[in-house]
Phi, psi and omega in degrees: 000137185258137183215169167266163180304317181289319179289345181281338187308315181298334181282340181268134185299143170265016184255170180295145174180193176242153180217162173228124176259120186255121188233148172250132176246122183270339178217158185305146183229123171283131181226161176244125176240105187062238177269355186260150173249152178205166177247134176260129177285159175297155183150193181257133180243140175239113174260123180256137177213175173225155182226124181243337186280194179305131179093343177057219183294320183302313176297317179297312180296319176300321179295317179302321185279345174296131179282321181265110176196157177289138180285113179247319184243162179304320186295336180303324180295324182278323186287340176287340187249337187260164176259124180285129180260328185182170179228131171239133183214169178203139177285128182190165173266352181292161174266166181304334185299342177296339188270332191310301183302322184289322173294320177300315182294337179266015172094006178280145178245160178266105182292325178215108175312137176090347186293123177073005186235033180297325183257015183286129178255001184261358180080020178299141176296320175195175175246015179239122181237163191216145169217158178295160174296145173103352176275159179278070189295315182298322178294319177295319183295315181299319179298319180300319176300316180294315179298338174272004181081017183254154181256096190280146175242132184240139176232123171275136182252000000 
């Protein structure tokens, strides 16, 4: 189902869960991770996260989708420059790290080690994964959720 970020809000759970934000970057983007700088090449990006606080997945995803915001997390640099294509989420107490090995096995790469994973205790290389434009990324992300034992819900933006 296709939606705008604002109209997608009621479809996203306000409970705890994990999510994957699927973004398209059309030109290279310079980003900062701590004291390091790096470049993200054009392509399709999947940022994985978890939400436990008030408003659950809905509050976190809507914040990511806002264009105007204070840069708080690594992903804020990318969401300011990229176009959101979709959201995949599932209600769970698991952390986003359960998705990482499945996305890797489905051919996703880590463009910048450490991106989005400063607080990761599972040893993930990053929480941002990449594939070239033109691949069936949403179907692969849904498959990663299923392989992790989760029931994905997908919203196209």
